[in-house]
PDB file of N, CA, C and O in Angstrom:
ATOM      1  N   MET A   1       7.522 -18.656  -7.055  1.00  0.00           N
ATOM      2  CA  MET A   1       7.634 -17.259  -6.722  1.00  0.00           C
ATOM      3  C   MET A   1       8.955 -17.033  -6.015  1.00  0.00           C
ATOM      4  O   MET A   1       9.262 -17.699  -5.026  1.00  0.00           O
ATOM      5  N   LYS A   2       9.720 -16.111  -6.515  1.00  0.00           N
ATOM      6  CA  LYS A   2      11.006 -15.806  -5.914  1.00  0.00           C
ATOM      7  C   LYS A   2      10.794 -14.916  -4.696  1.00  0.00           C
ATOM      8  O   LYS A   2      10.137 -13.878  -4.775  1.00  0.00           O
ATOM      9  N   LYS A   3      11.352 -15.331  -3.588  1.00  0.00           N
ATOM     10  CA  LYS A   3      11.203 -14.551  -2.363  1.00  0.00           C
ATOM     11  C   LYS A   3      12.270 -13.471  -2.326  1.00  0.00           C
ATOM     12  O   LYS A   3      13.465 -13.764  -2.372  1.00  0.00           O
ATOM     13  N   PHE A   4      11.844 -12.246  -2.245  1.00  0.00           N
ATOM     14  CA  PHE A   4      12.731 -11.104  -2.135  1.00  0.00           C
ATOM     15  C   PHE A   4      12.187 -10.231  -1.023  1.00  0.00           C
ATOM     16  O   PHE A   4      11.103  -9.659  -1.141  1.00  0.00           O
ATOM     17  N   ARG A   5      12.927 -10.134   0.031  1.00  0.00           N
ATOM     18  CA  ARG A   5      12.423  -9.380   1.177  1.00  0.00           C
ATOM     19  C   ARG A   5      13.257  -8.133   1.365  1.00  0.00           C
ATOM     20  O   ARG A   5      14.484  -8.188   1.439  1.00  0.00           O
ATOM     21  N   MET A   6      12.586  -7.035   1.441  1.00  0.00           N
ATOM     22  CA  MET A   6      13.213  -5.780   1.812  1.00  0.00           C
ATOM     23  C   MET A   6      12.674  -5.396   3.171  1.00  0.00           C
ATOM     24  O   MET A   6      11.572  -5.789   3.554  1.00  0.00           O
ATOM     25  N   LYS A   7      13.443  -4.646   3.876  1.00  0.00           N
ATOM     26  CA  LYS A   7      12.945  -4.185   5.166  1.00  0.00           C
ATOM     27  C   LYS A   7      11.817  -3.205   4.946  1.00  0.00           C
ATOM     28  O   LYS A   7      11.976  -2.209   4.239  1.00  0.00           O
ATOM     29  N   VAL A   8      10.691  -3.482   5.542  1.00  0.00           N
ATOM     30  CA  VAL A   8       9.542  -2.590   5.507  1.00  0.00           C
ATOM     31  C   VAL A   8       9.296  -2.153   6.936  1.00  0.00           C
ATOM     32  O   VAL A   8       9.312  -2.967   7.859  1.00  0.00           O
ATOM     33  N   MET A   9       9.071  -0.883   7.107  1.00  0.00           N
ATOM     34  CA  MET A   9       8.874  -0.364   8.450  1.00  0.00           C
ATOM     35  C   MET A   9       7.571  -0.887   9.016  1.00  0.00           C
ATOM     36  O   MET A   9       6.496  -0.607   8.485  1.00  0.00           O
ATOM     37  N   LYS A  10       7.667  -1.636  10.078  1.00  0.00           N
ATOM     38  CA  LYS A  10       6.485  -2.233  10.682  1.00  0.00           C
ATOM     39  C   LYS A  10       5.800  -1.306  11.679  1.00  0.00           C
ATOM     40  O   LYS A  10       4.633  -1.510  12.011  1.00  0.00           O
ATOM     41  N   ASN A  11       6.515  -0.288  12.159  1.00  0.00           N
ATOM     42  CA  ASN A  11       5.896   0.583  13.143  1.00  0.00           C
ATOM     43  C   ASN A  11       5.159   1.744  12.497  1.00  0.00           C
ATOM     44  O   ASN A  11       4.482   2.500  13.195  1.00  0.00           O
ATOM     45  N   HIS A  12       5.268   1.908  11.197  1.00  0.00           N
ATOM     46  CA  HIS A  12       4.509   2.889  10.431  1.00  0.00           C
ATOM     47  C   HIS A  12       4.718   4.316  10.917  1.00  0.00           C
ATOM     48  O   HIS A  12       3.794   5.130  10.882  1.00  0.00           O
ATOM     49  N   ASP A  13       5.937   4.622  11.372  1.00  0.00           N
ATOM     50  CA  ASP A  13       6.221   5.987  11.819  1.00  0.00           C
ATOM     51  C   ASP A  13       6.041   6.988  10.689  1.00  0.00           C
ATOM     52  O   ASP A  13       5.701   8.144  10.937  1.00  0.00           O
ATOM     53  N   THR A  14       6.262   6.562   9.460  1.00  0.00           N
ATOM     54  CA  THR A  14       6.162   7.498   8.340  1.00  0.00           C
ATOM     55  C   THR A  14       4.727   7.928   8.094  1.00  0.00           C
ATOM     56  O   THR A  14       4.497   8.950   7.448  1.00  0.00           O
ATOM     57  N   LEU A  15       3.771   7.182   8.586  1.00  0.00           N
ATOM     58  CA  LEU A  15       2.380   7.531   8.361  1.00  0.00           C
ATOM     59  C   LEU A  15       1.863   8.537   9.386  1.00  0.00           C
ATOM     60  O   LEU A  15       0.799   9.128   9.195  1.00  0.00           O
ATOM     61  N   ASN A  16       2.602   8.732  10.458  1.00  0.00           N
ATOM     62  CA  ASN A  16       2.081   9.562  11.543  1.00  0.00           C
ATOM     63  C   ASN A  16       1.792  10.992  11.125  1.00  0.00           C
ATOM     64  O   ASN A  16       0.691  11.488  11.364  1.00  0.00           O
ATOM     65  N   GLY A  17       2.752  11.671  10.505  1.00  0.00           N
ATOM     66  CA  GLY A  17       2.559  13.073  10.198  1.00  0.00           C
ATOM     67  C   GLY A  17       1.542  13.315   9.110  1.00  0.00           C
ATOM     68  O   GLY A  17       0.638  14.133   9.284  1.00  0.00           O
ATOM     69  N   LYS A  18       1.664  12.628   7.998  1.00  0.00           N
ATOM     70  CA  LYS A  18       0.832  12.923   6.842  1.00  0.00           C
ATOM     71  C   LYS A  18      -0.522  12.218   6.872  1.00  0.00           C
ATOM     72  O   LYS A  18      -1.535  12.809   6.497  1.00  0.00           O
ATOM     73  N   LEU A  19      -0.548  10.982   7.306  1.00  0.00           N
ATOM     74  CA  LEU A  19      -1.756  10.194   7.152  1.00  0.00           C
ATOM     75  C   LEU A  19      -2.452   9.797   8.443  1.00  0.00           C
ATOM     76  O   LEU A  19      -3.626   9.427   8.410  1.00  0.00           O
ATOM     77  N   ASN A  20      -1.786   9.860   9.546  1.00  0.00           N
ATOM     78  CA  ASN A  20      -2.341   9.296  10.773  1.00  0.00           C
ATOM     79  C   ASN A  20      -3.684   9.917  11.166  1.00  0.00           C
ATOM     80  O   ASN A  20      -4.587   9.202  11.599  1.00  0.00           O
ATOM     81  N   GLY A  21      -3.823  11.210  11.023  1.00  0.00           N
ATOM     82  CA  GLY A  21      -5.062  11.853  11.427  1.00  0.00           C
ATOM     83  C   GLY A  21      -6.278  11.374  10.663  1.00  0.00           C
ATOM     84  O   GLY A  21      -7.372  11.314  11.224  1.00  0.00           O
ATOM     85  N   THR A  22      -6.112  11.032   9.389  1.00  0.00           N
ATOM     86  CA  THR A  22      -7.262  10.619   8.596  1.00  0.00           C
ATOM     87  C   THR A  22      -7.458   9.113   8.587  1.00  0.00           C
ATOM     88  O   THR A  22      -8.555   8.645   8.282  1.00  0.00           O
ATOM     89  N   LEU A  23      -6.440   8.351   8.907  1.00  0.00           N
ATOM     90  CA  LEU A  23      -6.555   6.900   8.789  1.00  0.00           C
ATOM     91  C   LEU A  23      -6.852   6.185  10.097  1.00  0.00           C
ATOM     92  O   LEU A  23      -7.298   5.038  10.073  1.00  0.00           O
ATOM     93  N   LYS A  24      -6.623   6.815  11.219  1.00  0.00           N
ATOM     94  CA  LYS A  24      -6.742   6.074  12.470  1.00  0.00           C
ATOM     95  C   LYS A  24      -8.167   5.635  12.778  1.00  0.00           C
ATOM     96  O   LYS A  24      -8.358   4.722  13.581  1.00  0.00           O
ATOM     97  N   ASN A  25      -9.164   6.247  12.173  1.00  0.00           N
ATOM     98  CA  ASN A  25     -10.546   5.862  12.429  1.00  0.00           C
ATOM     99  C   ASN A  25     -11.041   4.775  11.476  1.00  0.00           C
ATOM    100  O   ASN A  25     -12.178   4.322  11.604  1.00  0.00           O
ATOM    101  N   ASP A  26     -10.219   4.355  10.535  1.00  0.00           N
ATOM    102  CA  ASP A  26     -10.651   3.382   9.538  1.00  0.00           C
ATOM    103  C   ASP A  26     -10.326   1.937   9.906  1.00  0.00           C
ATOM    104  O   ASP A  26     -10.617   1.027   9.129  1.00  0.00           O
ATOM    105  N   ASN A  27      -9.739   1.711  11.060  1.00  0.00           N
ATOM    106  CA  ASN A  27      -9.407   0.354  11.511  1.00  0.00           C
ATOM    107  C   ASN A  27      -8.653  -0.427  10.453  1.00  0.00           C
ATOM    108  O   ASN A  27      -9.107  -1.480  10.005  1.00  0.00           O
ATOM    109  N   LEU A  28      -7.503   0.090  10.055  1.00  0.00           N
ATOM    110  CA  LEU A  28      -6.698  -0.565   9.037  1.00  0.00           C
ATOM    111  C   LEU A  28      -5.862  -1.683   9.641  1.00  0.00           C
ATOM    112  O   LEU A  28      -5.424  -1.601  10.788  1.00  0.00           O
ATOM    113  N   THR A  29      -5.652  -2.724   8.852  1.00  0.00           N
ATOM    114  CA  THR A  29      -4.819  -3.837   9.291  1.00  0.00           C
ATOM    115  C   THR A  29      -3.347  -3.469   9.141  1.00  0.00           C
ATOM    116  O   THR A  29      -3.006  -2.451   8.538  1.00  0.00           O
ATOM    117  N   GLY A  30      -2.498  -4.297   9.688  1.00  0.00           N
ATOM    118  CA  GLY A  30      -1.059  -4.083   9.558  1.00  0.00           C
ATOM    119  C   GLY A  30      -0.597  -4.131   8.116  1.00  0.00           C
ATOM    120  O   GLY A  30       0.229  -3.320   7.696  1.00  0.00           O
ATOM    121  N   ASN A  31      -1.127  -5.084   7.352  1.00  0.00           N
ATOM    122  CA  ASN A  31      -0.760  -5.178   5.932  1.00  0.00           C
ATOM    123  C   ASN A  31      -1.236  -3.961   5.150  1.00  0.00           C
ATOM    124  O   ASN A  31      -0.545  -3.502   4.241  1.00  0.00           O
ATOM    125  N   GLU A  32      -2.404  -3.435   5.491  1.00  0.00           N
ATOM    126  CA  GLU A  32      -2.899  -2.243   4.803  1.00  0.00           C
ATOM    127  C   GLU A  32      -1.997  -1.047   5.096  1.00  0.00           C
ATOM    128  O   GLU A  32      -1.693  -0.267   4.193  1.00  0.00           O
ATOM    129  N   LEU A  33      -1.572  -0.898   6.336  1.00  0.00           N
ATOM    130  CA  LEU A  33      -0.675   0.197   6.695  1.00  0.00           C
ATOM    131  C   LEU A  33       0.684   0.044   6.026  1.00  0.00           C
ATOM    132  O   LEU A  33       1.271   1.025   5.571  1.00  0.00           O
ATOM    133  N   THR A  34       1.182  -1.184   5.968  1.00  0.00           N
ATOM    134  CA  THR A  34       2.457  -1.428   5.311  1.00  0.00           C
ATOM    135  C   THR A  34       2.374  -1.083   3.831  1.00  0.00           C
ATOM    136  O   THR A  34       3.267  -0.426   3.296  1.00  0.00           O
ATOM    137  N   LEU A  35       1.308  -1.519   3.165  1.00  0.00           N
ATOM    138  CA  LEU A  35       1.137  -1.210   1.751  1.00  0.00           C
ATOM    139  C   LEU A  35       0.984   0.293   1.539  1.00  0.00           C
ATOM    140  O   LEU A  35       1.521   0.832   0.570  1.00  0.00           O
ATOM    141  N   LEU A  36       0.273   0.971   2.411  1.00  0.00           N
ATOM    142  CA  LEU A  36       0.140   2.422   2.292  1.00  0.00           C
ATOM    143  C   LEU A  36       1.489   3.127   2.400  1.00  0.00           C
ATOM    144  O   LEU A  36       1.754   4.080   1.668  1.00  0.00           O
ATOM    145  N   SER A  37       2.336   2.664   3.305  1.00  0.00           N
ATOM    146  CA  SER A  37       3.653   3.290   3.434  1.00  0.00           C
ATOM    147  C   SER A  37       4.490   3.048   2.178  1.00  0.00           C
ATOM    148  O   SER A  37       5.256   3.922   1.772  1.00  0.00           O
ATOM    149  N   ILE A  38       4.355   1.878   1.562  1.00  0.00           N
ATOM    150  CA  ILE A  38       5.061   1.593   0.313  1.00  0.00           C
ATOM    151  C   ILE A  38       4.538   2.491  -0.799  1.00  0.00           C
ATOM    152  O   ILE A  38       5.324   3.056  -1.560  1.00  0.00           O
ATOM    153  N   LEU A  39       3.219   2.628  -0.901  1.00  0.00           N
ATOM    154  CA  LEU A  39       2.620   3.462  -1.948  1.00  0.00           C
ATOM    155  C   LEU A  39       2.936   4.937  -1.736  1.00  0.00           C
ATOM    156  O   LEU A  39       3.039   5.693  -2.701  1.00  0.00           O
ATOM    157  N   LEU A  40       3.086   5.344  -0.503  1.00  0.00           N
ATOM    158  CA  LEU A  40       3.408   6.729  -0.199  1.00  0.00           C
ATOM    159  C   LEU A  40       4.792   7.097  -0.743  1.00  0.00           C
ATOM    160  O   LEU A  40       4.981   8.184  -1.289  1.00  0.00           O
ATOM    161  N   PHE A  41       5.745   6.194  -0.593  1.00  0.00           N
ATOM    162  CA  PHE A  41       7.107   6.471  -1.033  1.00  0.00           C
ATOM    163  C   PHE A  41       7.356   6.129  -2.494  1.00  0.00           C
ATOM    164  O   PHE A  41       8.299   6.645  -3.094  1.00  0.00           O
ATOM    165  N   ASN A  42       6.523   5.261  -3.079  1.00  0.00           N
ATOM    166  CA  ASN A  42       6.694   4.895  -4.483  1.00  0.00           C
ATOM    167  C   ASN A  42       5.321   4.699  -5.118  1.00  0.00           C
ATOM    168  O   ASN A  42       4.861   3.564  -5.237  1.00  0.00           O
ATOM    169  N   PRO A  43       4.659   5.775  -5.527  1.00  0.00           N
ATOM    170  CA  PRO A  43       3.292   5.682  -6.049  1.00  0.00           C
ATOM    171  C   PRO A  43       3.174   4.905  -7.359  1.00  0.00           C
ATOM    172  O   PRO A  43       2.084   4.447  -7.702  1.00  0.00           O
ATOM    173  N   SER A  44       4.261   4.750  -8.088  1.00  0.00           N
ATOM    174  CA  SER A  44       4.186   4.055  -9.370  1.00  0.00           C
ATOM    175  C   SER A  44       4.583   2.583  -9.265  1.00  0.00           C
ATOM    176  O   SER A  44       4.791   1.934 -10.290  1.00  0.00           O
ATOM    177  N   ILE A  45       4.690   2.051  -8.069  1.00  0.00           N
ATOM    178  CA  ILE A  45       5.115   0.665  -7.879  1.00  0.00           C
ATOM    179  C   ILE A  45       4.047  -0.299  -8.398  1.00  0.00           C
ATOM    180  O   ILE A  45       2.850  -0.029  -8.305  1.00  0.00           O
ATOM    181  N   SER A  46       4.499  -1.415  -8.939  1.00  0.00           N
ATOM    182  CA  SER A  46       3.563  -2.447  -9.386  1.00  0.00           C
ATOM    183  C   SER A  46       3.159  -3.306  -8.193  1.00  0.00           C
ATOM    184  O   SER A  46       3.843  -3.330  -7.170  1.00  0.00           O
ATOM    185  N   LEU A  47       2.050  -4.003  -8.336  1.00  0.00           N
ATOM    186  CA  LEU A  47       1.609  -4.879  -7.257  1.00  0.00           C
ATOM    187  C   LEU A  47       2.586  -6.027  -7.043  1.00  0.00           C
ATOM    188  O   LEU A  47       2.761  -6.497  -5.919  1.00  0.00           O
ATOM    189  N   SER A  48       3.223  -6.479  -8.120  1.00  0.00           N
ATOM    190  CA  SER A  48       4.225  -7.548  -7.985  1.00  0.00           C
ATOM    191  C   SER A  48       5.418  -7.080  -7.167  1.00  0.00           C
ATOM    192  O   SER A  48       5.905  -7.806  -6.300  1.00  0.00           O
ATOM    193  N   ASP A  49       5.890  -5.871  -7.440  1.00  0.00           N
ATOM    194  CA  ASP A  49       7.013  -5.345  -6.666  1.00  0.00           C
ATOM    195  C   ASP A  49       6.620  -5.105  -5.209  1.00  0.00           C
ATOM    196  O   ASP A  49       7.410  -5.351  -4.297  1.00  0.00           O
ATOM    197  N   ALA A  50       5.407  -4.630  -4.999  1.00  0.00           N
ATOM    198  CA  ALA A  50       4.928  -4.423  -3.626  1.00  0.00           C
ATOM    199  C   ALA A  50       4.848  -5.753  -2.887  1.00  0.00           C
ATOM    200  O   ALA A  50       5.188  -5.834  -1.707  1.00  0.00           O
ATOM    201  N   SER A  51       4.398  -6.795  -3.582  1.00  0.00           N
ATOM    202  CA  SER A  51       4.313  -8.112  -2.925  1.00  0.00           C
ATOM    203  C   SER A  51       5.699  -8.631  -2.577  1.00  0.00           C
ATOM    204  O   SER A  51       5.880  -9.261  -1.535  1.00  0.00           O
ATOM    205  N   ASP A  52       6.685  -8.374  -3.441  1.00  0.00           N
ATOM    206  CA  ASP A  52       8.062  -8.776  -3.133  1.00  0.00           C
ATOM    207  C   ASP A  52       8.576  -8.047  -1.900  1.00  0.00           C
ATOM    208  O   ASP A  52       9.214  -8.652  -1.038  1.00  0.00           O
ATOM    209  N   ARG A  53       8.304  -6.771  -1.817  1.00  0.00           N
ATOM    210  CA  ARG A  53       8.769  -5.990  -0.668  1.00  0.00           C
ATOM    211  C   ARG A  53       8.087  -6.412   0.628  1.00  0.00           C
ATOM    212  O   ARG A  53       8.707  -6.396   1.691  1.00  0.00           O
ATOM    213  N   MET A  54       6.827  -6.785   0.543  1.00  0.00           N
ATOM    214  CA  MET A  54       6.089  -7.181   1.742  1.00  0.00           C
ATOM    215  C   MET A  54       6.315  -8.648   2.103  1.00  0.00           C
ATOM    216  O   MET A  54       6.055  -9.057   3.235  1.00  0.00           O
ATOM    217  N   GLY A  55       6.795  -9.437   1.149  1.00  0.00           N
ATOM    218  CA  GLY A  55       7.012 -10.854   1.412  1.00  0.00           C
ATOM    219  C   GLY A  55       5.735 -11.671   1.415  1.00  0.00           C
ATOM    220  O   GLY A  55       5.650 -12.697   2.089  1.00  0.00           O
ATOM    221  N   ILE A  56       4.733 -11.216   0.657  1.00  0.00           N
ATOM    222  CA  ILE A  56       3.468 -11.936   0.560  1.00  0.00           C
ATOM    223  C   ILE A  56       3.123 -12.132  -0.909  1.00  0.00           C
ATOM    224  O   ILE A  56       3.765 -11.547  -1.781  1.00  0.00           O
ATOM    225  N   PHE A  57       2.121 -12.942  -1.185  1.00  0.00           N
ATOM    226  CA  PHE A  57       1.736 -13.221  -2.561  1.00  0.00           C
ATOM    227  C   PHE A  57       1.098 -11.997  -3.222  1.00  0.00           C
ATOM    228  O   PHE A  57       0.521 -11.140  -2.554  1.00  0.00           O
ATOM    229  N   ARG A  58       1.216 -11.939  -4.544  1.00  0.00           N
ATOM    230  CA  ARG A  58       0.650 -10.837  -5.306  1.00  0.00           C
ATOM    231  C   ARG A  58      -0.871 -10.796  -5.156  1.00  0.00           C
ATOM    232  O   ARG A  58      -1.457  -9.716  -5.080  1.00  0.00           O
ATOM    233  N   ARG A  59      -1.494 -11.931  -5.114  1.00  0.00           N
ATOM    234  CA  ARG A  59      -2.949 -11.994  -4.970  1.00  0.00           C
ATOM    235  C   ARG A  59      -3.389 -11.379  -3.640  1.00  0.00           C
ATOM    236  O   ARG A  59      -4.425 -10.717  -3.574  1.00  0.00           O
ATOM    237  N   THR A  60      -2.614 -11.592  -2.597  1.00  0.00           N
ATOM    238  CA  THR A  60      -2.917 -11.000  -1.307  1.00  0.00           C
ATOM    239  C   THR A  60      -2.830  -9.479  -1.381  1.00  0.00           C
ATOM    240  O   THR A  60      -3.669  -8.778  -0.816  1.00  0.00           O
ATOM    241  N   VAL A  61      -1.813  -8.969  -2.079  1.00  0.00           N
ATOM    242  CA  VAL A  61      -1.679  -7.522  -2.263  1.00  0.00           C
ATOM    243  C   VAL A  61      -2.877  -6.986  -3.051  1.00  0.00           C
ATOM    244  O   VAL A  61      -3.373  -5.897  -2.761  1.00  0.00           O
ATOM    245  N   SER A  62      -3.345  -7.749  -4.047  1.00  0.00           N
ATOM    246  CA  SER A  62      -4.525  -7.336  -4.812  1.00  0.00           C
ATOM    247  C   SER A  62      -5.746  -7.209  -3.911  1.00  0.00           C
ATOM    248  O   SER A  62      -6.538  -6.279  -4.060  1.00  0.00           O
ATOM    249  N   ARG A  63      -5.897  -8.141  -2.979  1.00  0.00           N
ATOM    250  CA  ARG A  63      -7.020  -8.079  -2.045  1.00  0.00           C
ATOM    251  C   ARG A  63      -6.908  -6.871  -1.114  1.00  0.00           C
ATOM    252  O   ARG A  63      -7.906  -6.221  -0.803  1.00  0.00           O
ATOM    253  N   ILE A  64      -5.683  -6.580  -0.674  1.00  0.00           N
ATOM    254  CA  ILE A  64      -5.466  -5.427   0.200  1.00  0.00           C
ATOM    255  C   ILE A  64      -5.790  -4.134  -0.547  1.00  0.00           C
ATOM    256  O   ILE A  64      -6.433  -3.240   0.003  1.00  0.00           O
ATOM    257  N   VAL A  65      -5.342  -4.038  -1.805  1.00  0.00           N
ATOM    258  CA  VAL A  65      -5.625  -2.852  -2.615  1.00  0.00           C
ATOM    259  C   VAL A  65      -7.128  -2.700  -2.817  1.00  0.00           C
ATOM    260  O   VAL A  65      -7.658  -1.593  -2.722  1.00  0.00           O
ATOM    261  N   ALA A  66      -7.815  -3.800  -3.095  1.00  0.00           N
ATOM    262  CA  ALA A  66      -9.268  -3.745  -3.274  1.00  0.00           C
ATOM    263  C   ALA A  66      -9.945  -3.251  -1.999  1.00  0.00           C
ATOM    264  O   ALA A  66     -10.897  -2.473  -2.060  1.00  0.00           O
ATOM    265  N   SER A  67      -9.460  -3.697  -0.860  1.00  0.00           N
ATOM    266  CA  SER A  67     -10.017  -3.255   0.417  1.00  0.00           C
ATOM    267  C   SER A  67      -9.790  -1.754   0.617  1.00  0.00           C
ATOM    268  O   SER A  67     -10.692  -1.037   1.050  1.00  0.00           O
ATOM    269  N   LEU A  68      -8.585  -1.288   0.300  1.00  0.00           N
ATOM    270  CA  LEU A  68      -8.276   0.133   0.441  1.00  0.00           C
ATOM    271  C   LEU A  68      -9.087   0.978  -0.536  1.00  0.00           C
ATOM    272  O   LEU A  68      -9.484   2.098  -0.213  1.00  0.00           O
ATOM    273  N   GLN A  69      -9.334   0.442  -1.728  1.00  0.00           N
ATOM    274  CA  GLN A  69     -10.160   1.162  -2.693  1.00  0.00           C
ATOM    275  C   GLN A  69     -11.614   1.212  -2.231  1.00  0.00           C
ATOM    276  O   GLN A  69     -12.276   2.237  -2.386  1.00  0.00           O
ATOM    277  N   ASP A  70     -12.110   0.122  -1.670  1.00  0.00           N
ATOM    278  CA  ASP A  70     -13.482   0.101  -1.155  1.00  0.00           C
ATOM    279  C   ASP A  70     -13.670   1.098  -0.014  1.00  0.00           C
ATOM    280  O   ASP A  70     -14.739   1.687   0.138  1.00  0.00           O
ATOM    281  N   LYS A  71     -12.619   1.279   0.785  1.00  0.00           N
ATOM    282  CA  LYS A  71     -12.676   2.231   1.896  1.00  0.00           C
ATOM    283  C   LYS A  71     -12.458   3.666   1.420  1.00  0.00           C
ATOM    284  O   LYS A  71     -12.591   4.609   2.200  1.00  0.00           O
ATOM    285  N   GLY A  72     -12.123   3.830   0.138  1.00  0.00           N
ATOM    286  CA  GLY A  72     -11.917   5.168  -0.410  1.00  0.00           C
ATOM    287  C   GLY A  72     -10.594   5.796  -0.027  1.00  0.00           C
ATOM    288  O   GLY A  72     -10.468   7.021  -0.024  1.00  0.00           O
ATOM    289  N   ILE A  73      -9.598   4.972   0.297  1.00  0.00           N
ATOM    290  CA  ILE A  73      -8.315   5.490   0.748  1.00  0.00           C
ATOM    291  C   ILE A  73      -7.336   5.661  -0.411  1.00  0.00           C
ATOM    292  O   ILE A  73      -6.597   6.645  -0.451  1.00  0.00           O
ATOM    293  N   VAL A  74      -7.321   4.721  -1.349  1.00  0.00           N
ATOM    294  CA  VAL A  74      -6.432   4.830  -2.511  1.00  0.00           C
ATOM    295  C   VAL A  74      -7.235   4.694  -3.788  1.00  0.00           C
ATOM    296  O   VAL A  74      -8.320   4.113  -3.812  1.00  0.00           O
ATOM    297  N   GLU A  75      -6.667   5.250  -4.853  1.00  0.00           N
ATOM    298  CA  GLU A  75      -7.247   5.064  -6.179  1.00  0.00           C
ATOM    299  C   GLU A  75      -6.117   5.007  -7.183  1.00  0.00           C
ATOM    300  O   GLU A  75      -5.023   5.519  -6.947  1.00  0.00           O
ATOM    301  N   ARG A  76      -6.402   4.380  -8.300  1.00  0.00           N
ATOM    302  CA  ARG A  76      -5.412   4.228  -9.362  1.00  0.00           C
ATOM    303  C   ARG A  76      -5.613   5.344 -10.374  1.00  0.00           C
ATOM    304  O   ARG A  76      -6.727   5.573 -10.844  1.00  0.00           O
ATOM    305  N   LYS A  77      -4.539   6.033 -10.704  1.00  0.00           N
ATOM    306  CA  LYS A  77      -4.566   7.087 -11.709  1.00  0.00           C
ATOM    307  C   LYS A  77      -3.760   6.629 -12.917  1.00  0.00           C
ATOM    308  O   LYS A  77      -2.649   6.119 -12.771  1.00  0.00           O
ATOM    309  N   GLY A  78      -4.313   6.809 -14.093  1.00  0.00           N
ATOM    310  CA  GLY A  78      -3.580   6.459 -15.298  1.00  0.00           C
ATOM    311  C   GLY A  78      -3.816   5.035 -15.732  1.00  0.00           C
ATOM    312  O   GLY A  78      -4.785   4.389 -15.334  1.00  0.00           O
ATOM    313  N   PHE A  79      -2.899   4.556 -16.565  1.00  0.00           N
ATOM    314  CA  PHE A  79      -3.014   3.235 -17.161  1.00  0.00           C
ATOM    315  C   PHE A  79      -2.385   2.168 -16.284  1.00  0.00           C
ATOM    316  O   PHE A  79      -1.683   2.464 -15.318  1.00  0.00           O
ATOM    317  N   LYS A  80      -2.657   0.906 -16.648  1.00  0.00           N
ATOM    318  CA  LYS A  80      -2.110  -0.214 -15.874  1.00  0.00           C
ATOM    319  C   LYS A  80      -0.587  -0.193 -15.829  1.00  0.00           C
ATOM    320  O   LYS A  80       0.007  -0.347 -14.762  1.00  0.00           O
ATOM    321  N   LYS A  81       0.041  -0.006 -16.973  1.00  0.00           N
ATOM    322  CA  LYS A  81       1.507  -0.085 -17.035  1.00  0.00           C
ATOM    323  C   LYS A  81       2.194   1.194 -16.559  1.00  0.00           C
ATOM    324  O   LYS A  81       3.261   1.130 -15.948  1.00  0.00           O
ATOM    325  N   GLN A  82       1.598   2.345 -16.830  1.00  0.00           N
ATOM    326  CA  GLN A  82       2.285   3.595 -16.529  1.00  0.00           C
ATOM    327  C   GLN A  82       1.520   4.479 -15.553  1.00  0.00           C
ATOM    328  O   GLN A  82       1.793   5.675 -15.455  1.00  0.00           O
ATOM    329  N   GLY A  83       0.580   3.910 -14.844  1.00  0.00           N
ATOM    330  CA  GLY A  83      -0.203   4.671 -13.886  1.00  0.00           C
ATOM    331  C   GLY A  83       0.486   4.774 -12.549  1.00  0.00           C
ATOM    332  O   GLY A  83       1.622   4.333 -12.374  1.00  0.00           O
ATOM    333  N   SER A  84      -0.216   5.360 -11.616  1.00  0.00           N
ATOM    334  CA  SER A  84       0.324   5.477 -10.260  1.00  0.00           C
ATOM    335  C   SER A  84      -0.835   5.405  -9.267  1.00  0.00           C
ATOM    336  O   SER A  84      -2.003   5.534  -9.632  1.00  0.00           O
ATOM    337  N   TRP A  85      -0.478   5.196  -8.018  1.00  0.00           N
ATOM    338  CA  TRP A  85      -1.444   5.111  -6.934  1.00  0.00           C
ATOM    339  C   TRP A  85      -1.528   6.454  -6.239  1.00  0.00           C
ATOM    340  O   TRP A  85      -0.507   7.096  -5.995  1.00  0.00           O
ATOM    341  N   LYS A  86      -2.723   6.875  -5.925  1.00  0.00           N
ATOM    342  CA  LYS A  86      -2.937   8.140  -5.228  1.00  0.00           C
ATOM    343  C   LYS A  86      -3.659   7.856  -3.924  1.00  0.00           C
ATOM    344  O   LYS A  86      -4.701   7.201  -3.906  1.00  0.00           O
ATOM    345  N   ILE A  87      -3.099   8.350  -2.846  1.00  0.00           N
ATOM    346  CA  ILE A  87      -3.755   8.229  -1.544  1.00  0.00           C
ATOM    347  C   ILE A  87      -4.673   9.430  -1.409  1.00  0.00           C
ATOM    348  O   ILE A  87      -4.216  10.568  -1.310  1.00  0.00           O
ATOM    349  N   VAL A  88      -5.971   9.167  -1.405  1.00  0.00           N
ATOM    350  CA  VAL A  88      -6.953  10.251  -1.483  1.00  0.00           C
ATOM    351  C   VAL A  88      -7.506  10.664  -0.136  1.00  0.00           C
ATOM    352  O   VAL A  88      -8.081  11.745  -0.014  1.00  0.00           O
ATOM    353  N   LYS A  89      -7.350   9.848   0.857  1.00  0.00           N
ATOM    354  CA  LYS A  89      -7.941  10.152   2.157  1.00  0.00           C
ATOM    355  C   LYS A  89      -6.884  10.527   3.148  1.00  0.00           C
ATOM    356  O   LYS A  89      -7.196  10.817   4.304  1.00  0.00           O
TER     357      LYS A  89
END
C-alpha cells in the first residue's frame, strides 16, 4: 500500500457550523469525524482515496463507513463507481 498523506484537519472546525449540533450527541470517534469532514468536502470520493488522505487502511475506512451508516449519519447514493456520499443527519 502506497502511503500518501494529506493534511486532514484534526480539530474538525469545519464540522462546527453545519454538523456539530446534530452530531455531538452521537459519541463519534476521531476517525469518524475526520471521515465526515472528508465526505463533506468531497462527497464523490472513493474509500481508497479517503484511506490515502487519512493515512489508514482501506478496510479500516470501510469499517468506519459501516459504523456511520449504522448510526444513520451517512448513506450512499447512486452506483459504486459514480455514486456519492450523503450526510443525512
